[in-house]
NUDREN-793514 format. One record per atom (N, C-alpha, C): atom name; x, y, z. Coordinates in steps of 0.02 Angstrom, whole numbers, always signed. Layout:
N
 name      x      y      z
   CA      X      Y      Z
...
end
This chain:
147
 name      x      y      z
    N  -1033  -2079  +3645
   CA   -974  -2096  +3683
    C   -995  -2108  +3756
    N   -971  -2162  +3783
   CA   -987  -2181  +3852
    C   -944  -2140  +3900
    N   -975  -2112  +3954
   CA   -937  -2073  +4002
    C   -884  -2116  +4037
    N   -828  -2085  +4054
   CA   -775  -2119  +4090
    C   -786  -2108  +4165
    N   -817  -2156  +4198
   CA   -834  -2148  +4269
    C   -773  -2151  +4314
    N   -720  -2184  +4291
   CA   -658  -2183  +4331
    C   -631  -2112  +4335
    N   -635  -2075  +4280
   CA   -612  -2005  +4280
    C   -656  -1963  +4326
    N   -722  -1973  +4324
   CA   -767  -1936  +4368
    C   -753  -1951  +4441
    N   -739  -2013  +4457
   CA   -722  -2031  +4526
    C   -656  -1999  +4547
    N   -607  -1996  +4501
   CA   -543  -1964  +4517
    C   -553  -1890  +4531
    N   -595  -1857  +4490
   CA   -609  -1786  +4501
    C   -643  -1775  +4568
    N   -691  -1818  +4586
   CA   -725  -1812  +4650
    C   -675  -1818  +4708
    N   -627  -1864  +4702
   CA   -576  -1871  +4754
    C   -532  -1809  +4757
    N   -516  -1780  +4699
   CA   -476  -1719  +4698
    C   -513  -1661  +4730
    N   -578  -1657  +4720
   CA   -619  -1604  +4751
    C   -619  -1614  +4827
    N   -628  -1675  +4849
   CA   -626  -1689  +4921
    C   -559  -1668  +4951
    N   -505  -1682  +4916
   CA   -438  -1665  +4941
    C   -430  -1589  +4943
    N   -454  -1554  +4892
   CA   -449  -1481  +4891
    C   -489  -1450  +4948
    N   -548  -1478  +4962
   CA   -588  -1454  +5018
    C   -552  -1465  +5084
    N   -525  -1524  +5093
   CA   -490  -1540  +5155
    C   -428  -1496  +5166
    N   -396  -1477  +5111
   CA   -335  -1436  +5116
    C   -350  -1361  +5118
    N   -414  -1343  +5111
   CA   -432  -1273  +5111
    C   -417  -1238  +5046
    N   -406  -1276  +4992
   CA   -388  -1248  +4927
    C   -448  -1238  +4881
    N   -504  -1268  +4896
   CA   -564  -1261  +4855
    C   -593  -1191  +4866
    N   -623  -1161  +4814
   CA   -649  -1093  +4821
    C   -700  -1088  +4877
    N   -739  -1139  +4890
   CA   -789  -1137  +4943
    C   -754  -1129  +5011
    N   -697  -1161  +5020
   CA   -660  -1155  +5083
    C   -637  -1083  +5094
    N   -624  -1047  +5041
   CA   -598   -979  +5046
    C   -653   -927  +5057
    N   -716   -948  +5058
   CA   -771   -901  +5071
    C   -784   -892  +5145
    N   -752   -934  +5186
   CA   -761   -931  +5259
    C   -834   -944  +5279
    N   -864   -993  +5246
   CA   -933  -1014  +5262
    C   -933  -1047  +5330
    N   -988  -1039  +5365
   CA   -995  -1071  +5431
    C  -1066  -1097  +5438
    N  -1072  -1160  +5455
   CA  -1138  -1189  +5470
    C  -1157  -1164  +5540
    N  -1218  -1137  +5545
   CA  -1242  -1110  +5609
    C  -1310  -1140  +5625
    N  -1328  -1137  +5689
   CA  -1394  -1158  +5711
    C  -1443  -1101  +5698
    N  -1501  -1119  +5671
   CA  -1553  -1069  +5660
    C  -1620  -1104  +5672
    N  -1664  -1074  +5712
   CA  -1728  -1107  +5727
    C  -1772  -1112  +5665
    N  -1807  -1168  +5660
   CA  -1857  -1177  +5608
    C  -1831  -1196  +5539
    N  -1766  -1207  +5532
   CA  -1739  -1228  +5467
    C  -1696  -1290  +5477
    N  -1683  -1325  +5422
   CA  -1644  -1386  +5426
    C  -1569  -1374  +5419
    N  -1550  -1319  +5385
   CA  -1479  -1303  +5376
    C  -1473  -1228  +5366
    N  -1423  -1198  +5398
   CA  -1408  -1128  +5389
    C  -1333  -1119  +5382
    N  -1313  -1080  +5332
   CA  -1242  -1065  +5321
    C  -1234   -990  +5316
    N  -1183   -964  +5350
   CA  -1168   -892  +5348
    C  -1103   -880  +5310
    N  -1101   -823  +5275
   CA  -1041   -801  +5239
    C  -1031   -727  +5255
    N   -972   -707  +5278
   CA   -961   -636  +5292
    C   -956   -596  +5227
    N   -976   -534  +5230
   CA   -968   -488  +5173
    C   -899   -457  +5178
    N   -857   -471  +5130
   CA   -790   -443  +5127
    C   -779   -416  +5056
    N   -728   -375  +5046
   CA   -714   -349  +4979
    C   -703   -405  +4928
    N   -680   -462  +4951
   CA   -667   -520  +4907
    C   -731   -546  +4874
    N   -789   -537  +4907
   CA   -852   -564  +4880
    C   -902   -509  +4862
    N   -880   -446  +4863
   CA   -925   -391  +4849
    C   -922   -371  +4775
    N   -976   -340  +4752
   CA   -976   -311  +4685
    C   -953   -239  +4689
    N   -951   -203  +4634
   CA   -925   -135  +4634
    C   -970    -86  +4671
    N  -1031   -107  +4687
   CA  -1076    -64  +4725
    C  -1073    -78  +4800
    N  -1030   -125  +4820
   CA  -1020   -141  +4890
    C  -1065   -196  +4917
    N  -1109   -223  +4875
   CA  -1152   -278  +4897
    C  -1121   -345  +4879
    N  -1145   -397  +4912
   CA  -1121   -465  +4896
    C  -1139   -481  +4824
    N  -1091   -510  +4789
   CA  -1100   -528  +4719
    C  -1158   -577  +4711
    N  -1202   -563  +4663
   CA  -1261   -605  +4652
    C  -1243   -677  +4636
    N  -1188   -688  +4601
   CA  -1166   -756  +4586
    C  -1147   -794  +4649
    N  -1119   -759  +4697
   CA  -1102   -791  +4761
    C  -1166   -808  +4799
    N  -1215   -763  +4797
   CA  -1279   -778  +4830
    C  -1310   -841  +4799
    N  -1307   -845  +4733
   CA  -1334   -905  +4699
    C  -1295   -967  +4719
    N  -1229   -961  +4725
   CA  -1187  -1017  +4746
    C  -1204  -1038  +4817
    N  -1213   -990  +4862
   CA  -1232  -1004  +4931
    C  -1298  -1041  +4934
    N  -1346  -1018  +4894
   CA  -1411  -1052  +4891
    C  -1402  -1124  +4867
    N  -1363  -1134  +4814
   CA  -1353  -1201  +4787
    C  -1317  -1246  +4837
    N  -1271  -1218  +4876
   CA  -1236  -1258  +4927
    C  -1284  -1283  +4980
    N  -1326  -1238  +5006
   CA  -1374  -1257  +5058
    C  -1425  -1307  +5030
    N  -1454  -1290  +4973
   CA  -1505  -1333  +4944
    C  -1476  -1401  +4925
    N  -1416  -1402  +4896
   CA  -1385  -1465  +4876
    C  -1368  -1509  +4935
    N  -1343  -1479  +4988
   CA  -1329  -1520  +5048
    C  -1392  -1551  +5076
    N  -1446  -1512  +5078
   CA  -1509  -1540  +5103
    C  -1536  -1594  +5057
    N  -1533  -1583  +4992
   CA  -1558  -1634  +4945
    C  -1517  -1698  +4950
    N  -1452  -1691  +4959
   CA  -1409  -1750  +4962
    C  -1412  -1787  +5028
    N  -1440  -1756  +5080
   CA  -1446  -1791  +5144
    C  -1488  -1854  +5139
    N  -1532  -1857  +5090
   CA  -1576  -1915  +5083
    C  -1547  -1970  +5040
    N  -1486  -1961  +5015
   CA  -1457  -2013  +4973
    C  -1416  -2060  +5016
    N  -1405  -2120  +4991
   CA  -1371  -2171  +5032
    C  -1298  -2182  +5012
    N  -1270  -2139  +4972
   CA  -1201  -2148  +4950
    C  -1196  -2179  +4881
    N  -1248  -2216  +4860
   CA  -1247  -2245  +4793
    C  -1280  -2198  +4743
    N  -1305  -2142  +4768
   CA  -1338  -2094  +4724
    C  -1320  -2024  +4743
    N  -1346  -1977  +4704
   CA  -1333  -1906  +4717
    C  -1393  -1866  +4693
    N  -1400  -1807  +4723
   CA  -1452  -1760  +4701
    C  -1417  -1708  +4658
    N  -1441  -1700  +4597
   CA  -1411  -1651  +4551
    C  -1463  -1596  +4536
    N  -1441  -1535  +4538
   CA  -1485  -1478  +4526
    C  -1513  -1481  +4456
    N  -1580  -1476  +4450
   CA  -1609  -1472  +4383
    C  -1643  -1405  +4370
    N  -1659  -1368  +4423
   CA  -1689  -1302  +4415
    C  -1676  -1262  +4479
    N  -1664  -1197  +4469
   CA  -1656  -1152  +4526
    C  -1688  -1086  +4508
    N  -1734  -1064  +4550
   CA  -1769  -1001  +4539
    C  -1752   -955  +4597
    N  -1722   -898  +4582
   CA  -1701   -851  +4634
    C  -1734   -783  +4623
    N  -1762   -756  +4676
   CA  -1786   -687  +4675
    C  -1739   -647  +4719
    N  -1702   -601  +4688
   CA  -1658   -556  +4726
    C  -1701   -497  +4748
    N  -1708   -488  +4813
   CA  -1754   -438  +4841
    C  -1719   -375  +4866
    N  -1659   -382  +4891
   CA  -1621   -325  +4918
    C  -1547   -344  +4919
    N  -1503   -294  +4913
   CA  -1432   -310  +4915
    C  -1409   -328  +4986
    N  -1358   -369  +4989
   CA  -1326   -384  +5053
    C  -1268   -335  +5059
    N  -1277   -285  +5102
   CA  -1228   -231  +5106
    C  -1194   -225  +5174
    N  -1219   -261  +5224
   CA  -1189   -259  +5291
    C  -1159   -328  +5306
    N  -1199   -380  +5301
   CA  -1177   -447  +5313
    C  -1175   -464  +5387
    N  -1163   -525  +5403
   CA  -1153   -579  +5356
    C  -1218   -600  +5321
    N  -1209   -636  +5266
   CA  -1267   -666  +5232
    C  -1280   -733  +5266
    N  -1344   -747  +5279
   CA  -1362   -813  +5306
    C  -1413   -844  +5260
    N  -1397   -903  +5233
   CA  -1443   -942  +5192
    C  -1473   -996  +5236
    N  -1540   -998  +5238
   CA  -1575  -1047  +5279
    C  -1619  -1089  +5234
    N  -1612  -1155  +5239
   CA  -1648  -1199  +5194
    C  -1689  -1251  +5229
    N  -1740  -1274  +5192
   CA  -1780  -1331  +5215
    C  -1808  -1368  +5155
    N  -1815  -1433  +5163
   CA  -1842  -1475  +5110
    C  -1918  -1465  +5109
    N  -1944  -1448  +5051
   CA  -2017  -1442  +5043
    C  -2050  -1508  +5026
    N  -2015  -1548  +4984
   CA  -2041  -1613  +4965
    C  -1984  -1658  +4945
    N  -1985  -1719  +4970
   CA  -1937  -1770  +4950
    C  -1975  -1829  +4922
    N  -1963  -1843  +4859
   CA  -1995  -1899  +4827
    C  -1944  -1953  +4811
    N  -1967  -2004  +4774
   CA  -1923  -2059  +4757
    C  -1870  -2039  +4706
    N  -1887  -1991  +4662
   CA  -1841  -1972  +4608
    C  -1822  -1898  +4609
    N  -1853  -1859  +4654
   CA  -1838  -1787  +4654
    C  -1846  -1757  +4723
    N  -1816  -1698  +4731
   CA  -1819  -1661  +4795
    C  -1829  -1587  +4777
    N  -1871  -1553  +4816
   CA  -1880  -1481  +4808
    C  -1861  -1448  +4874
    N  -1818  -1396  +4870
   CA  -1791  -1363  +4929
    C  -1804  -1288  +4924
    N  -1821  -1257  +4980
   CA  -1830  -1185  +4985
    C  -1772  -1156  +5025
    N  -1745  -1099  +5001
   CA  -1691  -1065  +5036
    C  -1706   -990  +5038
    N  -1699   -961  +5097
   CA  -1703   -888  +5105
    C  -1634   -863  +5126
    N  -1614   -806  +5098
   CA  -1550   -775  +5115
    C  -1564   -708  +5147
    N  -1536   -697  +5205
   CA  -1545   -635  +5242
    C  -1479   -598  +5250
    N  -1483   -532  +5249
   CA  -1427   -490  +5268
    C  -1437   -478  +5343
    N  -1399   -513  +5384
   CA  -1410   -510  +5456
    C  -1397   -441  +5484
    N  -1345   -408  +5460
   CA  -1328   -342  +5485
    C  -1379   -289  +5468
    N  -1411   -295  +5410
   CA  -1462   -248  +5388
    C  -1531   -271  +5411
    N  -1535   -332  +5439
   CA  -1598   -360  +5463
    C  -1652   -360  +5409
    N  -1634   -388  +5350
   CA  -1683   -391  +5296
    C  -1672   -452  +5252
    N  -1728   -473  +5222
   CA  -1728   -528  +5175
    C  -1698   -505  +5109
    N  -1647   -541  +5085
   CA  -1612   -521  +5025
    C  -1631   -562  +4964
    N  -1647   -626  +4973
   CA  -1663   -670  +4917
    C  -1704   -729  +4941
    N  -1747   -754  +4897
   CA  -1785   -816  +4910
    C  -1776   -861  +4849
    N  -1776   -926  +4862
   CA  -1763   -972  +4808
    C  -1799  -1038  +4819
    N  -1817  -1070  +4764
   CA  -1836  -1140  +4765
    C  -1791  -1175  +4715
    N  -1769  -1235  +4733
   CA  -1725  -1274  +4690
    C  -1753  -1344  +4684
    N  -1749  -1371  +4625
   CA  -1769  -1440  +4612
    C  -1708  -1483  +4598
    N  -1709  -1544  +4623
   CA  -1654  -1591  +4613
    C  -1681  -1656  +4587
    N  -1644  -1688  +4543
   CA  -1658  -1755  +4520
    C  -1612  -1802  +4558
    N  -1641  -1855  +4583
   CA  -1601  -1907  +4618
    C  -1576  -1957  +4566
    N  -1511  -1964  +4561
   CA  -1481  -2009  +4512
    C  -1441  -2064  +4548
    N  -1436  -2121  +4516
   CA  -1394  -2175  +4542
    C  -1325  -2169  +4511
    N  -1275  -2170  +4554
   CA  -1207  -2166  +4529
    C  -1186  -2234  +4502
    N  -1158  -2234  +4442
   CA  -1138  -2299  +4413
    C  -1077  -2326  +4450
    N  -1074  -2392  +4453
   CA  -1015  -2425  +4481
    C   -967  -2435  +4423
    N   -904  -2442  +4440
   CA   -853  -2450  +4387
    C   -860  -2517  +4353
end
């Protein structure tokens, strides 16, 4: 069965609208892009009860999402609008819990090729002054079909 690209485009527009209206779950995390020396992109997320696990640390799934957001934005910076970078692998080492916050994910592109991108992301618990997670993510560069 051939994919319905009109439906995919409609969903993408709906996501953009949800982000603009603050209704997308990412908008509700209170993420903030910040300047950080030596990295290409850094995003911070405060530790609140909404994103904590029962032990008081930031939920590991949210840490993975934060990593994917930073890595994906960096991978997609090299596309021209007719393509996209899609995650094909993500390796995360959780080193310490994020118990004070905010969490800061800092990313940089390790390699950009014609068909793939590899990005490194480190996540720190700024309040505890410690490294919480390290990750490498691989992306495949795909061409978006026209209708």
